[in-house]
Structure formats: C-alpha cells, structure tokens
N, C-alpha and C positions, 0 to 999 in steps of 0.2 A: 451621528454614527457614520453616515455615508461620507461626510467630509473627512473623518478620521481614516477610513479605508482608502479613499482617493489619495489622501496625503501620504499614507504609508506606501501605496503602490507607486505613486509619483517619486517618492524618495528612493525606493528600490530601483526604479528605472533610471533615475539620475545617477545613482551609485554605479550602475552597470555602464552607462554611457560616459561617465567621467573617469572611470578607472580602466585599467587594462582589460580588454574583452576576455582574454584568456583566464584572468583571475576570476572574473565574474562567471564564466562558463564552468570553471573548476568548482567554484562554490556551489553553483546549481547542481552540478554532478555529485559533489561530495555529500550534500544534505540528503540526496536520495539514497546513496550508498549507506550512509549512516542509519537511515530509517530501515533499510533491509537487515541491518545487524541488530539495531535496537528498535524493536517493533512498537514501543510505546510512543514513538514519534508519529505525527500525522502525515501519512503518505499523500493523501488527497490534497492537503494544503500545500505541500512542497511541489507537487506536480502542477497544481493550479498556478502557483507563483512562477514556476519556470515558464509556463505557457503565457502568462500575462506579461512577464518581463521580457522574455526572448521571442515571443510570438508563438503561434500555434505549432508551426513546423519545427523550428529549432528547439522549442521547449519540449515538444513531444520526443524528438530524437534524443535530447539530453536525458530526459526522464526514463525513456525506454532502455537506453544503453546503461545508465546508472543502476536501474533496477536489476538488469541482467547481471551486471558486475557484482552488485551487492548480494544477490541471491547466490551467485557462484562463490563469493567469499564466505558466506555463511555455510554453504555446503562443504567447502574445503576445510574450514575451521573444525567442523565436526568430523569430517572424514579423516583428516590427517592428525588433528590435535587431540580430539577427545574420544574417538571411537573405541580405542583399546581399553581405556578406563571404564567407559560405560558398558562395553561388552562383558567385562569381568563381573559386573553387577547383574547382567541380564542372564547369564548362563543358567541360573537356577530358577528362572521365571518362564515357564512354558508359554503363557499367554503373550508375553512381550516378544518372545522369540518367534511365535506364530505371526504376530503383527509385522515384525521386521521382515519376515519371509514374504508376506503379502506386498509390502512396500517394495521389496527388492524385485518382485516379479510383476508389478503393475504394468499394464500395456502402455505403450507410448501414447496412444490416442486418449486413454483415460487420464493419464498424467497431464496431458495438455489441457484437457477439459477442466480437471480439478484446479490446475494453476490459473486457468483463464477466468475463473469466477472471481469477481472483484472482492467478495466478502470472505474468501478462503483465507485462513491465517497462513500466509506464505511462509512466515518464519518457521512455523511448525512443519510445513512440508519440506523446507530446506533442511531442517534438523533431521527429520525422518529419512529423507533421501541420503543425506550425508552419513548417517549411521548405518544405513542399509547397504546391501551389496549392489545397489543400482549403479550402472556405469555412469561416469561423469558426462560422457558424450550424450547419453540419453537425456540426462537431466538438463544439460546445457541447451540442446536443441528444443526440448519441450519448453524451457524457460524463454528462449528467444521468440518462439511462436506465441505462447500464451500471454506474455507480458504486453503484447501489442494491445489486446483488448482491455487489460487492466489499466494501462496508462491512458488509453483513450477514454475509458469510463470515468476514471477519477479526474482526468483533465477536464472533461465535459462537465461533470458535476461540480468540480471545484471552481472553474471559471464562471459557470452559470451562477453559482452561489455568490462569488465575489461581485459579479455584475448585479445580482439581485440585491446585495447589501447596499448598493449605491442608489437603489430605486426605492423611494419612500413608499410608493404604492405597494410594492412587494412586501416590505417590512410590515405595513399595516395589515395586509392580508394574512401574513404569517402570524402576527399577534392575535388577530381574530380567530384563526384556526386553533391556536393554543388555548385561548379563552374558551372556545366552544368545546374543545376536548376536555378541558378541566370541568366545565359544567356538566357535560355528559358523564364524566367519571363519577361526579357526585350523585347524579340521578341514578346511575346504575348501582352505586354502592347502597343508596337508600332503598331502591326498588327491589334488588335481588339479595340484599344483605351479603355482599361480597367481602367486605372488610371484616 
C-alpha cells in the first residue's frame, strides 16, 4: 500500500515537473473549483495533493484561491441563474422565507465562523447565501477570511494522512484500533442489547 501511494505521488510530481507549470497549476486550481460546485468530490484529498505536489506554500495558495473562486461561482450560479425560479416556489412557504431572512441578515462575524468550520457543508452555505439577499461583497470577504482555516485544516489532515499511509507502523496501529473498535462494539451489543 505504501509503495502504491509513493508511486502515485511520484508520478503526479513527475507530471508536474515534466509538463508546463501553468497547466499543472491550472489543474490543481481547477479540481478545487470543481469540488466547490460538485460537493461529492473529496476536498481534503485535493488540497492534500496540491500541498504534496506543489509544496505547502504554493499548494495552500492554490487551494485557498480556488476554494474562494469555487464558492463565489456557486454563489453566483444560484444568485443570477436560479434564484428567481426558486423564489417562485418559496413564496407560499413561510418557514422557508423566515430561514432566508435569517441567512440574509446573519452578521459578518457569524458568517465567517460558520464558513471557517471545516465540517460545515460549504456548498449548502453557498446556495443559501446565493438565494438570500446577502450582499456578494459580504459573502466574498467572509469566504476569503474563513477559507484560510478550512484549507489549512484539510491540508494538514490530508498531508498527514498521506504521510501516514506510507508508514507501516501507522497502518498497523490504525488496523489495531479498528479491530479493537469492532470487538468493543460486539461486547457492547451483547452486554447492553443495543442491536
């Protein structure tokens, strides 16, 4: 497993060094933007790959800027393209209108905190902000500030995970933890009749 991961990372680094650097940077930028629009893609993996391939500083900058651009695109798609259609369906739903009013008037500092939490579903926030009456300037500045922590977190977790996958000792410990968790789950099921 560790040889496979090292080979994959080595091939990606060779691809970057053997091709036009701008094409490589564009690809690293594009995959993050794509993840912002299609949230089923793994942001942590893409950020980690950018940091491993381009280095911590350049990988961080690429990932941060691309995340901001991707969130802005998502916001604008819903603001300009879909908001009128969706608002026609919302008019007769008072709870949804109330929620949209709350989103429209959320304070800047609360928006930054919500967006800065790595496990917040950013795509949902982008949609809600795009459909609300929130000014784009407020959304943009909150995104610029908050995505620093998100990219740092996922970059750290992702690169640490990639490094860990190449260390057989970490893999053995992880396997043992999973086995212990499985055994504990069986004991708890039998002892407390949970299942």
